[in-house]
C-alpha positions as CSV (number, residue, x, y, z in Angstrom):
1,M,-9.4,-3.6,58.1
2,K,-12.0,-1.6,56.2
3,L,-9.3,0.0,54.1
4,F,-7.8,-3.3,53.4
5,K,-11.1,-4.7,52.1
6,Q,-11.6,-1.6,49.9
7,I,-8.1,-2.1,48.4
8,L,-8.9,-5.8,47.9
9,V,-12.1,-5.0,46.1
10,I,-10.4,-2.4,43.9
11,A,-7.6,-4.8,43.1
12,S,-10.2,-7.5,42.2
13,L,-12.0,-5.2,39.9
14,I,-8.8,-4.2,38.2
15,L,-7.8,-7.9,37.8
16,I,-11.2,-8.7,36.3
17,F,-10.9,-5.8,33.9
18,I,-7.4,-6.9,32.8
19,L,-8.5,-10.5,32.3
20,F,-11.5,-9.4,30.3
21,D,-9.4,-7.0,28.2
22,L,-6.8,-9.7,27.6
23,F,-9.6,-12.0,26.4
24,V,-10.8,-9.4,24.0
25,F,-7.3,-8.7,22.8
26,N,-6.4,-12.4,22.2
27,F,-9.7,-13.3,20.6
28,F,-10.5,-10.2,18.6
29,T,-7.7,-7.6,18.1
30,K,-4.8,-10.0,18.0
31,R,-6.7,-12.6,16.1
32,Y,-7.5,-10.3,13.2
33,F,-4.4,-8.0,13.1
34,S,-2.0,-11.0,13.0
35,K,-3.8,-12.8,10.1
36,P,-1.3,-13.9,7.4
37,E,-3.5,-12.2,4.8
38,L,-3.4,-8.9,6.6
39,K,0.4,-9.0,7.3
40,A,0.9,-8.5,3.6
41,K,-1.5,-10.0,1.1
42,Q,2.0,-11.1,0.1
43,I,2.3,-11.3,-3.6
44,E,3.8,-14.7,-4.6
45,V,6.1,-13.7,-7.4
46,D,5.8,-16.9,-9.3
47,K,2.0,-16.7,-9.4
48,Y,2.2,-13.4,-11.3
49,L,5.0,-14.3,-13.8
50,P,4.4,-13.1,-17.3
51,F,4.1,-15.8,-19.9
52,A,3.4,-18.5,-17.3
53,K,0.5,-20.8,-18.2
54,E,-1.7,-20.0,-15.2
55,T,-0.4,-16.6,-14.3
56,L,-2.7,-14.3,-12.4
57,A,-1.2,-11.2,-14.1
58,V,-3.6,-10.0,-16.8
59,S,-2.1,-8.9,-20.1
60,I,-3.2,-7.7,-23.6
61,K,-0.8,-8.6,-26.4
62,S,0.1,-5.4,-28.2
63,D,2.5,-4.5,-30.9
64,I,3.7,-0.9,-30.5
65,G,6.8,-1.1,-32.6
66,L,9.5,-1.6,-29.9
67,E,12.9,-2.1,-31.5
68,G,16.4,-2.1,-30.1
69,K,17.0,-1.7,-26.4
70,L,13.9,-2.4,-24.3
71,P,13.2,-0.7,-21.0
72,V,13.9,-2.6,-17.8
73,L,10.7,-2.6,-15.7
74,D,10.7,-2.5,-11.9
75,G,8.6,-1.2,-9.1
76,A,6.6,-1.6,-5.9
77,T,5.5,-5.0,-4.8
78,A,1.9,-4.0,-4.7
79,L,2.2,-2.9,-8.4
80,Y,4.0,-6.0,-9.5
81,P,0.9,-7.6,-11.1
82,V,0.6,-4.4,-13.3
83,F,4.1,-4.2,-14.6
84,S,4.2,-8.0,-15.0
85,G,1.1,-7.6,-17.2
86,V,2.9,-4.8,-19.1
87,A,5.8,-7.1,-19.7
88,A,3.5,-9.9,-21.0
89,S,1.7,-7.4,-23.2
90,L,4.8,-5.8,-24.9
91,Y,7.8,-8.1,-24.5
92,S,8.6,-11.7,-25.4
93,K,9.1,-14.7,-23.2
94,D,12.9,-14.5,-23.7
95,D,13.0,-11.0,-22.2
96,V,12.2,-12.3,-18.7
97,E,14.4,-14.7,-16.7
98,F,13.2,-16.1,-13.3
99,D,15.1,-18.8,-11.5
100,G,12.3,-19.8,-9.1
101,K,13.3,-17.2,-6.5
102,D,14.6,-14.1,-8.2
103,F,14.8,-12.4,-11.6
104,S,18.2,-12.6,-13.2
105,E,20.3,-9.5,-13.7
106,K,19.7,-9.5,-17.5
107,S,15.9,-9.9,-17.1
108,L,13.9,-7.0,-18.3
109,L,11.4,-7.5,-15.5
110,Q,12.7,-6.9,-12.0
111,L,11.0,-6.7,-8.6
112,N,12.9,-4.6,-6.0
113,N,10.1,-2.9,-4.1
114,T,9.6,0.8,-3.7
115,M,12.9,1.7,-2.1
116,G,14.9,-0.6,-4.4
117,A,13.1,0.5,-7.5
118,Y,13.7,4.2,-6.8
119,K,17.4,3.6,-6.2
120,R,17.7,1.5,-9.4
121,I,16.0,4.2,-11.6
122,V,18.4,6.8,-10.2
123,D,21.4,4.5,-10.7
124,G,20.3,3.7,-14.2
125,K,19.7,0.0,-13.6
126,S,15.9,0.3,-14.4
127,D,14.2,2.4,-16.9
128,I,10.5,2.6,-15.9
129,V,9.5,1.9,-12.3
130,F,5.9,1.6,-11.1
131,C,5.5,3.2,-7.7
132,A,3.6,5.6,-5.5
133,Y,5.2,9.1,-5.1
134,P,8.6,8.9,-3.5
135,S,9.6,9.9,0.0
136,E,11.7,12.9,0.7
137,K,14.7,10.7,1.3
138,Q,14.3,9.1,-2.1
139,L,13.9,12.5,-3.8
140,Q,17.1,13.6,-2.0
141,Y,18.9,10.6,-3.3
142,A,18.0,11.5,-6.9
143,K,19.1,15.1,-6.2
144,D,22.4,14.0,-4.8
145,K,23.0,12.0,-7.9
146,C,22.0,14.9,-10.1
147,V,19.2,12.8,-11.6
148,E,15.8,14.5,-12.5
149,L,12.8,12.1,-12.4
150,E,9.6,12.4,-14.4
151,F,6.3,11.1,-13.1
152,T,3.6,9.9,-15.4
153,V,0.2,9.3,-13.8
154,I,-1.1,6.0,-15.1
155,G,-3.7,5.1,-12.5
156,R,-5.3,5.9,-9.2
157,E,-5.5,4.1,-5.9
158,A,-7.2,4.8,-2.6
159,F,-5.2,5.2,0.6
160,V,-7.4,3.4,3.2
161,F,-7.6,3.0,6.9
162,F,-9.0,-0.2,8.5
163,V,-9.9,-1.6,11.8
164,N,-11.1,-4.9,13.4
165,E,-14.7,-5.6,12.1
166,K,-15.8,-5.8,15.8
167,N,-14.9,-2.1,16.3
168,P,-18.1,-0.1,16.4
169,V,-16.4,2.9,14.7
170,D,-17.2,3.0,11.0
171,V,-16.5,6.7,10.1
172,L,-13.6,9.0,10.9
173,S,-12.8,12.4,9.6
174,Q,-9.4,13.2,8.2
175,D,-8.7,15.5,11.1
176,K,-9.5,12.8,13.6
177,I,-7.2,10.3,11.8
178,R,-4.4,12.8,12.0
179,K,-5.1,13.4,15.6
180,I,-5.0,9.7,16.3
181,Y,-1.6,9.4,14.6
182,S,-0.2,12.5,16.2
183,G,-1.2,11.3,19.7
184,E,-3.9,13.8,20.3
185,I,-6.6,11.2,20.3
186,T,-5.6,8.0,22.3
187,N,-8.9,6.2,23.1
188,W,-11.7,4.9,20.8
189,K,-14.2,6.5,23.2
190,Q,-13.1,9.9,22.0
191,V,-14.4,9.1,18.5
192,G,-17.6,7.3,19.4
193,G,-16.2,3.8,20.1
194,S,-15.5,1.6,23.1
195,R,-13.3,2.5,26.0
196,N,-10.2,1.1,24.6
197,S,-6.9,2.7,23.9
198,I,-5.9,3.0,20.2
199,L,-2.9,1.2,18.7
200,P,-2.0,3.1,15.5
201,L,0.0,0.7,13.3
202,R,2.7,2.0,11.0
203,R,4.7,0.7,8.0
204,I,8.4,0.5,7.4
205,A,10.0,3.9,6.7
206,G,10.5,4.5,3.0
207,S,7.8,2.1,1.9
208,G,5.2,3.5,-0.5
209,S,2.4,3.3,2.1
210,Q,4.4,4.9,4.9
211,S,5.5,7.8,2.5
212,A,1.8,8.3,1.5
213,M,0.9,8.4,5.2
214,D,3.6,11.0,5.9
215,R,2.1,13.2,3.2
216,F,-1.4,12.6,4.5
217,M,-0.3,13.9,7.9
218,G,0.8,17.2,6.4
219,D,2.3,19.4,9.1
220,K,1.4,16.9,11.9
221,K,4.1,14.6,13.0
222,I,3.4,10.9,13.8
223,K,3.9,10.4,17.5
224,V,2.9,6.9,18.3
225,K,3.6,5.8,21.9
226,I,3.8,2.3,23.1
227,A,0.2,1.2,23.6
228,S,-1.4,-1.2,26.0
229,P,-1.4,-4.8,24.8
230,F,-5.1,-4.6,25.1
231,A,-5.4,-1.7,22.7
232,K,-7.5,-1.9,19.5
233,A,-5.6,-1.2,16.4
234,I,-6.1,1.0,13.3
235,A,-3.9,0.5,10.3
236,F,-3.4,2.1,6.8
237,S,-2.4,0.8,3.4
238,F,-3.2,1.1,-0.2
239,R,-6.6,-0.4,-1.0
240,Y,-5.0,-3.1,-3.3
241,Y,-3.2,-4.8,-0.4
242,V,-6.3,-5.3,1.7
243,S,-9.4,-5.2,-0.6
244,D,-9.5,-9.0,-0.8
245,I,-9.0,-9.5,2.9
246,T,-12.3,-7.8,3.7
247,K,-14.0,-10.7,1.8
248,Y,-12.7,-13.2,4.4
249,G,-13.9,-11.1,7.4
250,G,-11.9,-9.8,10.3
251,I,-11.4,-6.2,9.2
252,K,-13.3,-3.4,7.7
253,F,-12.6,-0.2,5.8
254,I,-13.2,3.1,7.6
255,S,-15.2,5.7,5.7
256,V,-13.2,8.9,5.6
257,D,-15.3,12.1,5.9
258,G,-18.3,9.8,5.4
259,I,-17.1,8.4,2.0
260,Y,-16.4,4.7,1.7
261,P,-13.4,3.7,-0.5
262,S,-15.3,1.8,-3.2
263,V,-14.1,1.6,-6.8
264,E,-16.8,4.0,-7.9
265,N,-15.9,6.6,-5.2
266,I,-12.2,6.3,-6.2
267,R,-13.0,6.7,-9.9
268,N,-15.2,9.8,-9.4
269,S,-12.8,11.2,-6.8
270,T,-15.4,11.5,-4.1
271,Y,-13.3,9.4,-1.7
272,P,-11.0,12.1,-0.2
273,V,-7.7,10.2,0.2
274,T,-6.7,8.9,-3.2
275,S,-3.1,8.5,-4.6
276,N,-1.7,8.5,-8.0
277,L,0.2,5.6,-9.4
278,Y,3.2,6.6,-11.4
279,A,5.4,5.3,-14.2
280,V,8.6,6.9,-13.1
281,T,11.4,7.6,-15.6
282,R,14.6,9.6,-15.9
283,K,14.0,13.1,-17.4
284,Y,15.5,13.6,-20.8
285,E,15.5,9.8,-21.4
286,E,17.0,9.1,-24.8
287,N,15.7,5.6,-25.4
288,P,12.6,6.1,-27.7
289,N,11.1,2.9,-26.4
290,V,10.5,4.4,-23.0
291,K,8.1,7.0,-24.4
292,K,6.4,4.2,-26.5
293,V,5.7,2.2,-23.3
294,L,4.5,5.4,-21.5
295,D,2.1,6.2,-24.4
296,W,0.8,2.6,-24.4
297,L,0.1,2.8,-20.6
298,L,-2.3,5.6,-21.3
299,S,-3.9,3.9,-24.3
300,D,-7.1,1.9,-24.1
301,D,-5.1,-1.4,-23.9
302,G,-2.7,-0.1,-21.2
303,Q,-5.5,1.2,-19.1
304,R,-7.4,-2.1,-19.4
305,V,-4.2,-3.9,-18.1
306,I,-4.0,-1.5,-15.1
307,E,-7.7,-2.0,-14.2
308,A,-7.7,-5.7,-14.8
309,N,-4.8,-6.0,-12.3
310,G,-6.7,-4.4,-9.5
311,Y,-6.4,-0.6,-9.8
312,V,-8.4,2.3,-11.2
313,G,-7.4,3.8,-14.5
314,V,-7.0,7.5,-15.2
315,R,-9.1,7.5,-18.4
């Protein structure tokens, strides 16, 4: 009888813990990590169309002497405002065709995300793509097609890690982040937080952010096990995607090695996890307009367009 009572007490305590953790999950972790804004900061294509009256893409009208065949611009979704601004700065309205859902095949502005853009630049369907550095698979595709790519650094971006704003952890070292994603650290208590398991979120393979995370991990492999539904999450992305979300509350950036990912810290390179933004072209490109666009991107006007659309310039 005594044993039965002890078992009952233990079972009751476990049930109370589960119910409490379920409450925390539903009202804190789940609430903030399923916000529509967090799921993507999805860029609405039509809101950043070049030449549209109320477009959000910033441009500076420039005449750089483009004649003949103009380069087809493409790239990552996160960089779409930048190369839309480039199109508005250098091209004419007739060069861009959008049917309300997609860009037409003959439009000089395309949007096929990181994976699609790298395939198109190799296949010769796009001429300048705006992306983060490619994955090994994307580099192999270019090698298999005997295409050499050239990478021109046009801006900088921070690679950030973020958690629920209720999470008491504000700072993590790079080493601890790698250990979280490699499965060596599994509970927030191990890094100064609450006694909750860690749910490390990932992105789709081949995306710019997942490729950047793979490079960040170095020799360590990502080994994320199925976590408890009551776990508290950590996620990663490029700063552009989540910078506005922090204004609404719900999440916060983690300071890495004690350095917060502010614009100032990205510009002066004190934030330790920064990424280059590239204008990617085919090596030995014969179209002279490609070089003209690349030179303009590094000019004062080009750098202003990059910064005005949410990134940090290299000059």
